[in-house]
N, C-alpha and C positions, 0 to 999 in steps of 0.2 A: 377497896379493889386491889387485887394482887397483880402480878406481872401479866402484861397483855400486849401483843403486837398484832395490829390489824392485818398486816401482810401475811403473818403466819397463821392466825386463826381463820382469816378469810371472812371476817364479819365486822361491820361498823358497830358503834356503841350508841344506843339511844337510852336515855335515863331521865327520871324525874329529878333526882339529885345524884351527885357523884363525888366520892372521896377516893383519892389514890393513897393507899396505905403507905406508912413509913417503910422504906426499904424496897418498895415495889417500883418497877419500871414499866411505864405504859408508853407505847410508841404508836403514833398515828402516821401511817404510810401515805405516800403520794396517791391522791385520788380517794382516800378514805376519810372518815370523819368520826368525831365525838359530838353528839348533840344532846344537850342537857336543858331541860325545861326551866330549872330553877338554879339553886346554889351549886357551886363546885369548889372543892378544896383539894390542894395538892400537898400531901405530907411526904411523898416519895419523889419520883422523877417522872416528868412528862416530856417526851420528845415529840415534836411536831415536825415531820419531815417536809421537804419542799413539795408544795401542792397538797399537803394534808390540811385538814380543817378542824377547828374546835369552835363550836357555836353554842352560846347560851341564848335561850329564846326570850326570857323575861328581861326587860330593861332594869328592873329592880333586883335582879338576882346577884348574889355575892360571889366574887371570885377571890379565893384566899390561897396564897402560896406560902407554905411553911417549908417547902423542899426546894426542888430545882426544876425550872422550866426552860427548855431549849426550843427555839423556833428557828428552823433552817430554811434558807432559800438559795437558789442557784440563779445567777444572772443569765440573761441571753448572751450570745457572743458579743464581746465588746472590742472595738477597734482601739488603737492607741489614742489617748486623749479623750475618748468617749466617756460618758458618765451615765450613772443610773439616777433616776428621780425616785426617791425612796423614803419611806417613813419607818414607823416603829410599832410593832404589834404588842409590845409590853409597856408597862407603866413607867419603868425606869431603866432603860437600856439604850444601847447603841450597837449597830452592826459591827461584828468583828470578823476579819478575814480569816478563813480556815487555811487557805493555801499560802498566804503572804500577808504582811501588815498592809492595811488600807492606806493608799497614798495620800488621799485628800478628802476632807468633808467640808462642804460649803453651804452656807445659809443665805437665802435670798431676802433682800429688803425691798419691799414694794415701794415704799415712800422715796427711795432713791432712784426709781426707774423713770426714764423718759424715753419714749420711742425714738429710735434712731432716724433722723430726718432723711438720710439717703435711702433707707429702706422704704420709708413712707412715700417718698417721691417716686421710687421705682414701682411700687405696688399700691397705687391709690385705692383707698377703700378697703385695704387689707388689714388683717389683724397682725400686730407687730410684737415680736418677743425679743428684739435686739435693742439693747440699751444704748443710749446716745454716747456715754463716756465710760462704760464698763466699770461702774462703781456701785452697782446694785447688789453686790455680794460681799461676803466676808468669810474667812476661814472659821470653822466651827469646832469647838471642843465641848465635851460634856454630853449628857444624854440627849436623845432626840425627843422633842415634845410630841405626844400622841396627836395625830391629826395633821401635823405639819409635815411638809415635804422638804427634802434636802437634796442637793447635788452630791453624789457620792462617786469618787473615783476609786474603785476597788483594786485597780492595778497596783503593781509594785512601784511603778514610775510612769512618767509621761510616755516613755518609749515602749512600755509593756502593753500587750494587747493581743487581739485576734484569738481570744479564747474566752471561756466562761469562768466565773469565779464563785466559790462557795462561801456563803456568809452565815453567821449564826447570831442570834439574839439571846441574851440571858440577863435577867435582872427585873425584879418586881413581879407583878402578876400580869396575866393576860388582860388586855383592855376589854372592857365589857360595858354594856349599857350605853347611855347617852354620852358621847364625846363631842366637845365643841372646840373650835379653833377660831380665834378672832381674826377677821380679814382686814386688810388695809385698803384704803381707797384714796386715790390722788384727785382731790377736788379741783386742782388747777389744770389737770390733764397736760395738754401741750401748750397751755397758755391761753386757750380760747374760752375755757369754762364750759364748753359744750359737753353734754352728757356722754355722747359717743366717744369723744376724745378722752374724757375722764376714764371711761371703761377701758379703752385701749391702753391707757397709761397705768392701769391697775392690775397687773398680773400677780396672782398669789399662787404659791406652790404648796399643795396639800397632799394628803395621802390616806389610803385606807388604814385605819388604826387597829384592825382586828386580825387574828390568826385564822381568817377565813375570807372567802370572796364576799364582795357586796354587789348589789345591783346598781348599775350606773343610773338607770331610770328612776329607781327609788331615791337615790341621792339627789338627782336633779329636781325631782318633784318636791323634795323636802326643804330645798334651799332657795330662797327667793333671790339672793344676790348672784346666783350661778345660772347662766343661760346655756353654757356648753362646757365640755371637758376637752383638754388637749393632752395628747400622749406623745412622748418621745420614743421614736421607733428604731434608733441605733443603726441607720442605714449608710451614713456618709461620714468619712473621716474629715474632721475639721481642717480647713485650709485657707489660704489667703484669697481665694477667688470669691468668697462670700462677703457681702458688706457687713461692716461692724467696726467697733472700736479696738478690738484685740488684734494681735498679729495673725492668729489663726482663728477663724470664726466658724460658727456652726451653721448648718443649712436648715432654714426654716421649712424646707420641703420635706424634712424628716418628721414633721409633726402631723399626726392624725387627729381628727375631730369627731366628737360625739355630742349630739344634742337629742332632744326628745323626738325629733324626726328620724334620726338614724346615725349611722357611722360612715364617715368619709375617710378613706385611708390616706396615709402619707403618700405624696406623689412619687417619692423615690422607692417605695416599697413594692411588694408583690401585688399583682392585679387580682389575687385571690381574695374575694370579699366575704365578709360574714353575711348572714341574713340580717335584715334590718331590725331596728328596735332595740331591745334591751341587750346588755351584755354584762359580764362579770368583771369586776376590778379585783385583782388578786391580792393576797396578803402583802401588806406594806408597799404596794405599788403606788408610786407618786404620780401626780398629774397637775397640770396647770389649769387655772380658771382666770377669767377676766371679770373682776368685781363690777357689777352694774350699778352699785350704789343704792340698792334697795333699802328702804326704811320700814317695810312691813314684814310680818311673819318672822322668819329667822333673821331677817335684816343682815347686819354686818358680821355674821358668823357662818362658818361651815359646820353643820351639825350632822353627826352620824348617830345611828341607833340600831338596836338589835333587829328591828324589822327589815333592815336592808340586807342582813347577812344571809349567806347561802352555804349549803354543805357540798356543793358541786362546782364545777367550772373554776376551780381555784388555780388558774393558769393565766398566761398572758394573751390567750386567744379570746375572741369576742363571740360568745354564744348567744343567740337572740331569737326573738319571735318575728312575725312577718306581717306587713301590710303592703300597700301598693307603692313600690319604689323603683326608681330607675337611676342607675349610675352611668354617667357618660365619661369617656376617656378621650383626652387629646394627646397626640404623640408626635414627636419629631424623631423619626428614625435616624436621620443624618447625625443628630446630636445626642441621641439616646436620652431624651428628656420627655417626661410625660406627667400628667396629673389627672385628677378626676373631680367630678362634681356630682352631688346627690340631690335629687328632687324626690320628696316623699309626699304622699297624699293621705290625709287623715281628716276626720271630722272634728279634730281638736284644733286644727289650724285654719287660717283664713288667707285671702289674697294680700292682706296687709302684712307689715313686719310683725311677727309674733315672737316675743322673747321666749327663749327655750326651744323654739322650732326653727328659727332662722339664724344662721351664723355667717359672719363675714368670711370671705376667702382669705387664705394665707398668702403671703408674698413668696411665690415660687417662680422659677424662671419661665416656665410655660404654663399658662393657666386658662382654664375654661370655667366660667362662672355664670350664675343666673341673676336676672334682675327681677324686681317686683313688677307687676303689670304696668306701672307708670314709668318704667325704665330706670328707676333709681336702685340704689344699693348694688353691691357686688358680692354675691353670696356663694360660699362653698357648699353650704347645705341650705336648701329651701324647703320649708313645709308649706304645702298648699291644702286647700279644702279637698273633700272626698273626690276621687277621680271621676271625671266625665270625659268622653272622647273628644269633645270640641275645645278642650283646654289648650291654650297656647302659652308657652314659656319663652321669654326673651333671654338670649344668651350673649355674653360678652367673651372676648378673647384677648389675652395679653401675652406678649413674648418679649424677652430680653435678649434674644438672639440677634446679633447685629446684621447678619446677612439675610437676604430674601430666601425663605426656606419653605419646603413642602411640609404640610401637617396633615394628619388624619384625625377624624372624629368618629368614634364608634361607641357602641353600647357595651359596657363592661358586664352589666347584669341587670335583669328585671325580675322583681318579685311581686306577687300579689295576683289574685284571681281576675281583677278587672283589667289591669294594664297589660298583662301577658296575653290577652286575647285581642289586642289591637296592633296594627302596624304603627311604627314610629318614623316620622319624617323630619328631616332637617332642611329648613329653607335658608339659603345663603342670601341675606338681604343686600349684599354687595353685587353679586352676580345674577341673582334671580333664580338660581338653580334650586329645584326641589328634589330632594334625594331621600329614598327609603333606606334609612340606616338600620332597619330591622334585617335587611338583606345583606348589606355590605357597607364598608367604611366610606366616609366622605372625605375626599382629598381636596386640599386647596393650598395656595401659596400666600405668604404674607411677609411683609417687612417687619422690623422691630416696632413695637408700640402697644398701646392699649386701645382696643376697638370695642367700645360698648355697643350693645344691641346689634352685633354683627350677624347673629343667627336667630332663627325662631324654631323652637321645637314644637311639632304638631303631631297629632295622633289621627288614626284612621277615622275620618268623618267625611262622608261624601259631600255634604253641604260646604264644608270648609275647603277641602282639597279639590273638589270638582272631578274626582276620579272614581271609577268603579274598580276598587282595588282587588276585589275577588277575581275579576277577569284579567285586569292588567298585570297582576302578579304572575300570571301564567305566561306572559311574554318573555321569551328567552333570546339572548344573543349568544351565538356559538360559531366557531370555537372562541374561547375567551380564557387566556390570552390568544390573540389572533395574529395571523400573518397578513396577507394581502387581501383576503376575502373574509367577510362575516356574513352570517345568515340570521334572519329573524324568524322565530317561530311564533306564530300568531294564533290565539285561541279562536274557536268558531264564533261567528256572529260579531267579530271585531274587525272593523275596516281601517286599514292604514291610511293616514292622511299626509303627514309630513315626518321626516326624520332629520334632525339637526345634531351635529357632533360639535362639542365644545372642548377646548383645552382646559387645563386645571386653573387657568386664570379667569375662566368664564367667557372666553371669546369664541364666537362661532367660527369654526375652521372649515366646516363642510356642511352644505345643505343639499339633501338628496331629494330629487323629485320622485313621486310615487311611480311614475311611468318607467323610470329607469330601474326600479327595484323589481317590478313584476316581470314574469309570473312567479319567480321562485323566491322572492324576498331576499335576494342576494345583493350585497353592497360591496363595491371595491373600496378598500382603504389603502391601496398601494401608495397613494400620494401623501399619506400622513407619516410623520416621523415616529420612531419608536418612543412611546410615552404613554401616560395615562390620559384617558379622555372620558367625557360624559356624553352619552347618547340619549337625547330627548326624543321620545316616540309619541307622536300625537295620533290618536285614533278617534273614532266616533264615540268611544266610551270614556274618553278622557286622555290625560297625558301622564307619562311615567318616564323617569330618568334612570338609566342604567350605567354602571361604570364599565368602561372598555379599556383593556390593556393591550397595546400593540407592541409586539416584539420583532 
């Protein structure tokens, strides 16, 4: 093959076999690809630009390099002291800084990791990536092993940052076919010998070893020791306010999670979500796993192969397919803290704890998480059986904010034909308030602590909720926000019985007789302070709660 640049020619390359001639330069531009069914040989120069892809389809295909191969990537914006989790798409290479020499390369050692007890106490039941005594790493020299992930500081110094960095790999051939990496497992865990604790004490850092994206779900399905994937999202500058053994520690809230149920974003990141299901892991992108100690199938190895590889989505975004999923968000506006939890419905999961579909929550300052039906576990992602409208999900809540604070719970996103056609309700098991969060956020106040089973998530089902939601959803309060007077708009054939107004602590502050409301369904709220309230409206068709803001 002679000189070829996909960005100039405007066409990708598909071939049965491919040889790049001596002296020829072939460039694969961002978003473009070379796809070869069998063998590939480079006698000239092959340049793979950032987000370009080279894929061989057969696991037994040969990849021979007699010339020069350059694979280039550009990091996301990195703050000072921030790092990349990164690997190697070539058989004998290490990333080299194009703009400046790389400041530091670090190798993680799983067998030296012990979960930090302060983090474990603060976030019971949470997955912990903070080492007890900061000794689970060492400075690394030499090539990066294919399949292994490393911590890379591409900045010029610890003070450098707030920009992107260009890196290039050169050395050996493109990785191809079956790539395996031996995983480590701490059998003593935190001293209890418990399998859950052993898993929590067994983080391994691995990476995509190919010059193309791979399917996250294909990787999860092929590896018995891996239940979920953890990704570092570069959102927070390390500082002394986070628990850990170092002087400046990292924020575990910067970690996002993917399992077979779907993707739950880092609580410090954007609320823009991918669709649920599969997504792509980009060239050399590193990620963490917690080894579950599996002894069957692939057992104690991370295995990659060509069937996982893709010719598109070679970027850090998550592109995926769709089932029934709901993401819930909890927010503290006063402290600008938030996080999310994902519940997905699939016929591949059950009500019990399913490895690969259920993942423990991360230790974040403000957390909303789900429980199994028996009230156990604290899950950041929960996979449940196929959706039915009478399903109930128990939710817990945790906060490390010292002061009594107002929080809100809302729906970030819903996907799937079944769940999008129902209303979603939140029952506050402390106050007894039932709130339709399909319409608006639910506000409540709480002190610091961990409150398991505080809420229950329900869906539109007349037998469960005791409401005719088709009619009751037409009840309106206006104006809202209100001054001294509010009006109720009632649908035909609906008779008003009682109206009770609650404050955000769930205390009844005003009960209005029906006789005082008629004939115009007008209510005076002049005696209420300016604040948020909940108005519970009881009718002959059932009960519904609406939020009211008085200004």
